[in-house]
ZAMARGU-4260 file (C-alpha; in steps of 0.2 Angstrom, whole numbers, plus 5000, padded with zeros to 4 digits):
<rodrens>
0) 5000/5000/5000 | 5007/5017/4995 | 5010/5031/5007 | 4996/5044/5011 | 4998/5063/5009
5) 5002/5065/5027 | 5016/5052/5027 | 5023/5059/5011 | 5023/5076/5018 | 5032/5071/5034
10) 5045/5061/5025 | 5049/5076/5014 | 5050/5087/5029 | 5061/5075/5038 | 5074/5077/5025
15) 5075/5096/5025 | 5081/5109/5037 | 5069/5115/5051 | 5066/5132/5043 | 5059/5123/5027
20) 5048/5113/5038 | 5042/5129/5046 | 5039/5136/5028 | 5028/5120/5024 | 5018/5122/5040
25) 5014/5140/5035 | 5008/5137/5018 | 4998/5121/5022 | 4983/5130/5027 | 4982/5139/5010
30) 4987/5125/4998 | 4981/5107/4994 | 4992/5093/5001 | 4996/5088/4983 | 5003/5105/4979
35) 5013/5106/4995 | 5021/5089/4992 | 5025/5094/4974 | 5034/5110/4980 | 5043/5102/4995
40) 5049/5089/4982 | 5055/5102/4971 | 5064/5111/4985 | 5072/5095/4991 | 5079/5093/4973
45) 5086/5110/4974 | 5094/5107/4991 | 5102/5091/4985 | 5109/5100/4971 | 5117/5113/4982
50) 5123/5100/4994 | 5132/5090/4980 | 5137/5104/4968 | 5140/5120/4978 | 5140/5119/4997
55) 5148/5102/5000 | 5137/5099/5016 | 5122/5088/5020 | 5105/5094/5015 | 5099/5096/5033
60) 5114/5106/5037 | 5111/5120/5024 | 5107/5136/5033 | 5098/5151/5028 | 5114/5160/5027
65) 5120/5147/5014 | 5105/5151/5004 | 5108/5169/5005 | 5126/5167/4999 | 5120/5160/4982
70) 5120/5171/4966 | 5109/5171/4951 | 5122/5161/4942 | 5120/5147/4954 | 5102/5147/4950
75) 5104/5147/4931 | 5117/5133/4933 | 5104/5123/4943 | 5091/5125/4929 | 5103/5119/4916
80) 5107/5104/4928 | 5088/5100/4928 | 5088/5096/4910 | 5095/5078/4914 | 5102/5072/4930
85) 5104/5056/4940 | 5101/5051/4958 | 5106/5036/4967 | 5095/5028/4981 | 5093/5012/4990
90) 5079/5000/4984 | 5069/4989/4996 | 5083/4976/4996 | 5095/4989/5002 | 5105/4989/4985
95) 5109/5006/4977 | 5099/5010/4961 | 5103/5025/4950 | 5089/5033/4941 | 5089/5046/4927
100) 5078/5061/4928 | 5073/5074/4914 | 5063/5090/4916 | 5054/5099/4902 | 5055/5118/4901
105) 5038/5119/4910 | 5045/5107/4924 | 5060/5118/4926 | 5048/5133/4928 | 5038/5124/4942
110) 5054/5120/4951 | 5059/5138/4949 | 5043/5144/4956 | 5045/5133/4972 | 5062/5140/4975
115) 5055/5158/4973 | 5041/5154/4985 | 5053/5148/4998 | 5065/5163/4996 | 5051/5175/4997
120) 5045/5168/5013 | 5062/5169/5021 | 5064/5186/5015 | 5047/5192/5022 | 5052/5184/5038
125) 5069/5194/5038 | 5079/5178/5038 | 5089/5182/5023 | 5094/5198/5015 | 5099/5192/4998
130) 5087/5184/4986 | 5096/5177/4971 | 5081/5171/4962 | 5072/5187/4962 | 5078/5192/4944
135) 5079/5174/4937 | 5067/5169/4924 | 5065/5153/4915 | 5062/5157/4897 | 5051/5143/4892
140) 5048/5142/4873 | 5030/5142/4868 | 5021/5126/4865 | 5017/5124/4847 | 5001/5115/4844
145) 4983/5118/4839 | 4976/5110/4855 | 4987/5118/4868 | 4985/5112/4886 | 4995/5113/4902
150) 5007/5100/4909 | 5005/5093/4926 | 5019/5104/4932 | 5011/5119/4925 | 4994/5115/4933
155) 5003/5114/4950 | 5012/5130/4947 | 4996/5139/4943 | 4988/5132/4959 | 5002/5138/4969
160) 5002/5155/4961 | 4984/5158/4966 | 4985/5150/4983 | 5002/5158/4988 | 5002/5175/4979
165) 5020/5173/4972 | 5028/5185/4960 | 5018/5200/4965 | 5028/5216/4961 | 5018/5231/4969
170) 5010/5234/4986 | 4993/5238/4977 | 4994/5222/4968 | 4997/5213/4985 | 4982/5221/4992
175) 4971/5216/4978 | 4978/5198/4979 | 4973/5197/4998 | 4956/5205/4994 | 4952/5193/4980
180) 4962/5177/4985 | 4947/5167/4991 | 4937/5171/4975 | 4951/5168/4963 | 4956/5152/4971
185) 4938/5145/4970 | 4937/5151/4952 | 4954/5144/4947 | 4950/5127/4955 | 4933/5125/4947
190) 4941/5127/4930 | 4955/5115/4934 | 4944/5102/4941 | 4927/5103/4932 | 4931/5108/4914
195) 4916/5120/4913 | 4915/5134/4900 | 4919/5152/4905 | 4902/5157/4901 | 4895/5143/4912
200) 4906/5149/4927 | 4902/5168/4924 | 4883/5163/4925 | 4884/5153/4941 | 4873/5159/4956
205) 4875/5156/4974 | 4861/5144/4975 | 4868/5134/4960 | 4881/5127/4972 | 4877/5112/4983
210) 4892/5110/4995 | 4884/5095/5005 | 4882/5085/4989 | 4897/5092/4980 | 4887/5097/4964
215) 4884/5113/4955 | 4870/5117/4943 | 4876/5125/4927 | 4867/5132/4911 | 4874/5124/4896
220) 4873/5129/4878 | 4855/5130/4872 | 4850/5136/4889 | 4850/5118/4896 | 4852/5115/4914
225) 4865/5102/4919 | 4871/5096/4936 | 4889/5091/4938 | 4899/5085/4953 | 4915/5093/4959
230) 4929/5084/4968 | 4934/5085/4986 | 4949/5095/4983 | 4938/5109/4977 | 4925/5108/4990
235) 4934/5117/5005 | 4940/5131/4994 | 4923/5133/4987 | 4915/5133/5004 | 4928/5146/5010
240) 4923/5158/4996 | 4904/5155/4998 | 4905/5160/5016 | 4913/5177/5011 | 4901/5179/4997
245) 4886/5177/5008 | 4892/5191/5020 | 4896/5204/5006 | 4887/5220/5008 | 4879/5231/4995
250) 4877/5217/4982 | 4861/5217/4973 | 4864/5202/4962 | 4864/5183/4967 | 4879/5180/4956
255) 4892/5168/4964 | 4907/5177/4957 | 4908/5196/4960 | 4919/5209/4952 | 4927/5224/4960
260) 4911/5234/4955 | 4900/5223/4966 | 4892/5216/4950 | 4892/5199/4942 | 4910/5195/4935
265) 4912/5196/4916 | 4920/5184/4904 | 4933/5197/4900 | 4937/5199/4919 | 4939/5180/4921
270) 4951/5179/4906 | 4961/5193/4914 | 4962/5184/4931 | 4968/5168/4922 | 4981/5177/4912
275) 4987/5186/4928 | 4991/5170/4938 | 4998/5161/4923 | 5011/5175/4921 | 5015/5174/4940
280) 5017/5155/4938 | 5030/5158/4925 | 5019/5149/4912 | 5024/5156/4895 | 5010/5148/4885
285) 4994/5158/4881 | 4983/5152/4895 | 4964/5155/4894 | 4949/5148/4902 | 4947/5136/4887
290) 4965/5131/4890 | 4960/5125/4907 | 4945/5117/4901 | 4955/5107/4888 | 4968/5103/4901
295) 4955/5095/4913 | 4945/5086/4900 | 4960/5078/4891 | 4968/5073/4907 | 4952/5066/4913
300) 4949/5056/4897 | 4967/5050/4897 | 4966/5044/4915 | 4949/5035/4914 | 4947/5031/4895
305) 4929/5034/4898 | 4922/5043/4883 | 4904/5044/4889 | 4909/5051/4906 | 4920/5064/4898
310) 4906/5069/4885 | 4894/5072/4900 | 4907/5082/4909 | 4911/5092/4894 | 4892/5095/4890
315) 4893/5088/4872 | 4878/5079/4864 | 4889/5068/4853 | 4904/5058/4860 | 4913/5060/4843
320) 4915/5078/4847 | 4923/5074/4864 | 4935/5061/4856 | 4940/5073/4842 | 4945/5087/4854
325) 4951/5078/4870 | 4957/5061/4867 | 4974/5065/4858 | 4991/5061/4866 | 5000/5075/4874
330) 5017/5081/4867 | 5025/5075/4883 | 5016/5058/4882 | 5022/5057/4864 | 5040/5060/4869
335) 5039/5048/4884 | 5033/5034/4873 | 5048/5037/4861 | 5060/5037/4876 | 5053/5021/4882
340) 5052/5012/4866 | 5063/4996/4863 | 5062/4981/4852
</rodrens>
């Protein structure tokens, strides 16, 4: 039986210095366990690199002063290293096993976001003075394809950007983030875990959400009502926002998502919100609400191979439409199949 999220989190924390464990605790209330585990894993990879290539000391002995002594050149060297590297560990029989790892450009971007988040927390806590990652950017070449979607790493980076507020450059932007954090998190997760259309999200009303049964009622094309479930990972964040929404004053609409003008949020505003967090997550693809819909539906179909379930979630009348747009192999799957091919 595999380890659960709590066990994986504790295992990662046990391998890292105490101040990283403190960082993990601070972000745990505003991120999913999956995202926290992914980012701690990325931070561990960075610390292992520093231990081996720069500092010549055990991972748990790396201090905040050590991190502050690094330069942007060290970070760029690390990003190059991530392209292809090997790690040796002991298997269940106690024998050393060496494994090769590769990172796509989007994978490097997610790992960079994890490091930036840690440095930001340390800087905000006055534990370090120098932040070498502040000016580092991972220039990811745009994905070329007619059906663009996000990788797993990019989804995690996007979740982290909206939950943690990384890469915010002005005080006014920080204030706006804090004010809209619950709304934006609920909005982003609904796209990522339900695949609804942007018009369907904009038209949601408060009474369309059934938290108890984890379902929402949406208006499909042709003005048809449909009830679809949303997963547990969304429910808590949804509930947090609904509690805030119900207590808003001066609102005359029953719309679920409210703009800064206290009216129903527009499709254009939603598009701008998605783009803003994609930029903060260092995702250089053009990310739109439909990109998130395509990402969810393609990932869901590839995981389940259930065309009819995917059709129902997508709101299509014809399963052939679903298969046409969401059953194709991703670029990364295509590459991985070639990497693993052998006669």
